[in-house]
C-alpha positions as CSV (number, residue, x, y, z in Angstrom):
1,M,0.1,0.0,0.2
2,A,1.2,3.6,-0.6
3,D,2.9,5.5,2.0
4,D,0.0,7.5,3.7
5,S,2.0,10.7,4.1
6,K,2.6,10.9,0.4
7,T,-0.9,10.2,-0.5
8,S,-2.2,13.0,1.8
9,N,0.3,15.3,0.6
10,V,-0.7,14.6,-2.9
11,G,-4.4,14.8,-1.9
12,G,-3.7,18.3,-0.3
13,R,-2.1,19.6,-3.5
14,Y,-5.1,18.3,-5.6
15,A,-7.5,19.4,-3.1
16,Q,-5.9,23.0,-3.0
17,A,-6.3,23.1,-6.8
18,L,-9.8,22.0,-6.9
19,F,-10.8,24.5,-4.2
20,D,-9.1,27.3,-6.1
21,L,-11.0,26.3,-9.2
22,A,-14.4,25.8,-7.4
23,N,-13.7,28.8,-5.6
24,E,-13.0,30.8,-8.9
25,Q,-16.1,29.5,-10.6
26,K,-18.4,30.0,-7.5
27,Q,-18.9,26.1,-7.2
28,V,-17.5,25.3,-3.8
29,G,-20.8,24.2,-2.5
30,P,-21.8,22.0,-5.3
31,V,-18.3,20.3,-5.5
32,E,-18.2,19.8,-1.8
33,S,-21.5,18.0,-2.1
34,D,-20.3,15.9,-4.7
35,L,-17.2,14.9,-2.9
36,K,-19.3,14.1,0.2
37,S,-21.4,11.7,-2.0
38,L,-18.5,10.2,-3.3
39,K,-16.7,9.7,0.1
40,A,-19.9,7.9,1.1
41,A,-19.8,5.6,-1.8
42,I,-16.0,4.9,-1.2
43,Q,-16.8,3.9,2.4
44,D,-19.7,1.8,1.4
45,S,-18.2,0.1,-1.6
46,A,-15.1,-2.5,-1.2
47,E,-14.9,-2.7,-4.9
48,L,-14.7,1.1,-5.4
49,R,-12.0,1.2,-2.8
50,M,-10.1,-1.7,-4.5
51,L,-10.5,0.1,-8.0
52,L,-8.9,3.2,-6.5
53,A,-6.1,1.7,-4.6
54,S,-5.0,-1.3,-6.8
55,P,-2.1,-0.9,-9.3
56,A,-3.8,-3.7,-11.1
57,F,-6.2,-1.3,-12.8
58,K,-5.0,1.0,-15.4
59,A,-5.6,4.6,-15.2
60,E,-7.9,4.4,-18.0
61,D,-9.9,1.8,-16.1
62,K,-10.0,4.0,-13.0
63,A,-11.1,7.2,-15.1
64,K,-14.0,5.1,-16.8
65,G,-15.1,3.8,-13.2
66,L,-15.1,7.3,-11.8
67,A,-16.7,8.8,-15.0
68,G,-19.3,6.3,-14.7
69,I,-20.2,7.1,-11.1
70,A,-20.0,10.7,-11.6
71,A,-22.4,10.4,-14.4
72,K,-25.0,8.2,-12.6
73,A,-24.7,10.6,-9.5
74,K,-25.2,13.6,-11.8
75,Y,-22.1,15.5,-10.5
76,G,-21.2,19.0,-11.6
77,A,-18.9,19.5,-14.7
78,V,-16.0,20.7,-12.3
79,T,-16.1,17.6,-10.3
80,R,-16.5,15.4,-13.4
81,K,-13.4,17.0,-15.0
82,F,-11.5,16.9,-11.7
83,L,-12.0,13.1,-11.1
84,G,-11.0,12.7,-14.8
85,L,-7.8,14.5,-14.4
86,L,-7.1,12.8,-11.0
87,A,-7.4,9.4,-12.6
88,A,-5.6,10.3,-15.7
89,N,-2.6,11.5,-13.7
90,G,-2.5,8.2,-12.0
91,R,-3.6,9.8,-8.6
92,A,-7.1,8.0,-8.1
93,A,-5.6,6.4,-4.9
94,A,-5.3,9.8,-3.4
95,L,-8.9,10.6,-3.9
96,P,-10.0,9.8,-0.2
97,A,-7.3,12.1,1.0
98,T,-8.2,14.8,-1.4
99,I,-11.8,14.6,-0.5
100,T,-10.8,15.1,3.2
101,A,-8.5,18.0,2.5
102,F,-11.0,19.5,0.3
103,E,-13.7,19.4,3.1
104,R,-11.2,21.0,5.5
105,L,-10.5,23.7,3.0
106,A,-14.4,24.4,2.4
107,A,-14.9,24.2,6.2
108,D,-12.1,26.9,6.7
109,A,-13.7,29.1,4.1
110,R,-17.0,29.0,6.0
111,G,-15.3,29.5,9.2
112,A,-16.2,26.2,10.6
113,V,-14.2,23.2,11.8
114,S,-14.5,19.6,10.4
115,A,-14.2,16.8,12.6
116,E,-14.2,13.0,12.0
117,V,-15.8,10.9,14.5
118,V,-15.3,7.1,14.6
119,T,-17.2,4.9,16.6
120,A,-17.8,1.1,16.9
121,L,-21.6,1.3,16.5
122,P,-23.6,4.1,14.7
123,L,-24.2,7.1,16.9
124,T,-27.9,7.8,18.0
125,A,-29.3,11.2,17.3
126,A,-28.9,12.1,21.0
127,Q,-25.3,10.9,21.1
128,A,-24.4,12.7,17.8
129,K,-25.8,16.0,19.4
130,G,-23.9,15.5,22.5
131,V,-20.6,15.1,20.4
132,Q,-21.6,18.2,18.4
133,T,-22.2,20.1,21.8
134,A,-19.0,19.0,23.2
135,L,-17.0,19.9,20.2
136,R,-18.5,23.3,19.9
137,Q,-17.5,24.0,23.6
138,A,-14.0,22.7,23.2
139,L,-13.4,24.3,19.8
140,G,-15.1,27.5,20.3
141,K,-16.6,27.0,16.7
142,D,-19.4,24.9,15.2
143,P,-18.0,21.7,14.0
144,E,-19.0,20.0,10.7
145,I,-19.0,16.2,11.8
146,S,-18.5,13.4,9.5
147,T,-19.2,10.1,11.3
148,R,-17.6,6.6,10.5
149,V,-18.4,3.4,12.0
150,D,-15.1,1.1,12.7
151,P,-15.9,-2.1,14.6
152,A,-12.2,-2.7,15.1
153,I,-12.1,0.3,17.9
154,L,-14.4,-2.2,20.1
155,G,-16.1,0.6,21.7
156,G,-15.7,4.2,22.8
157,I,-14.9,6.8,20.4
158,K,-12.1,8.6,18.4
159,V,-12.4,12.2,17.3
160,K,-9.9,13.9,14.8
161,V,-9.9,17.6,14.3
162,G,-7.2,18.8,11.8
163,S,-4.1,17.1,13.0
164,R,-5.3,16.4,16.5
165,L,-6.7,13.0,17.5
166,F,-8.6,12.3,20.8
167,D,-8.7,8.6,21.2
168,A,-11.1,7.1,23.8
169,S,-11.5,3.8,22.1
170,V,-11.4,0.5,23.9
171,R,-8.8,-0.7,21.4
172,S,-6.6,2.1,22.5
173,K,-7.1,1.3,26.2
174,L,-6.4,-2.3,25.6
175,D,-3.2,-1.6,23.5
176,S,-2.0,0.7,26.4
177,L,-2.7,-1.9,29.0
178,K,-0.9,-4.6,27.0
179,F,2.1,-2.3,26.5
180,A,2.2,-1.5,30.3
181,L,2.1,-5.3,31.1
182,K,4.8,-6.0,28.8
183,R,7.1,-3.4,30.6
184,A,6.2,-4.7,34.2
C-alpha cells in the first residue's frame, strides 16, 4: 500500500487546486456536495476502494469507473473534470485524502471546523448531538462532523480535528494496558 503521508500530501495539493478552481467558478458548495456523496460511496463499496487503490487497474479503467459514478450521480462539470484529471494522472488512490483535504478547506472558508468521529457502532441522534455540543464548547466554533463506523475500535470514540486526535477507544485502552503489562 502507498505511504499515507505521500498520499495525503498529493491529496492536499489536488484538493487545493480543486478548491481554488471551484472558488473561482463559485462552485465550492456543489463540488463539496459531490465529494461528500463520493466519500460515502467509497466507504460503502469495497469494490470502489479496490478500484482506486489497486495498481492492477490501469489509469484508463479508473477514469472510466469514476466517470461512470459521476454521470450516474449527476456530479457537476467541475467535479467530473477533476475526477478525470485525477485518474488520468495516476492519482486515483489519493482520492480519499483529496476529499478530506477539500472538506477541510471548504470548512475553513466558511469559518467552521471539520471533525471526523469514529465509533464502533452508529451514533444515536442524542449521542451525535452530545458530541456536537462537546466539540462546539472545546473548539469555540461550530464543528461539521462526519461520522464513520469502525468495529475494530471495539467501543468508545475517536475524534480527529485537523491533525489532533482524541482517542478514547477501547482498542486504544487495551493496547496501552498490554504495553504496560509487557514493561512490568
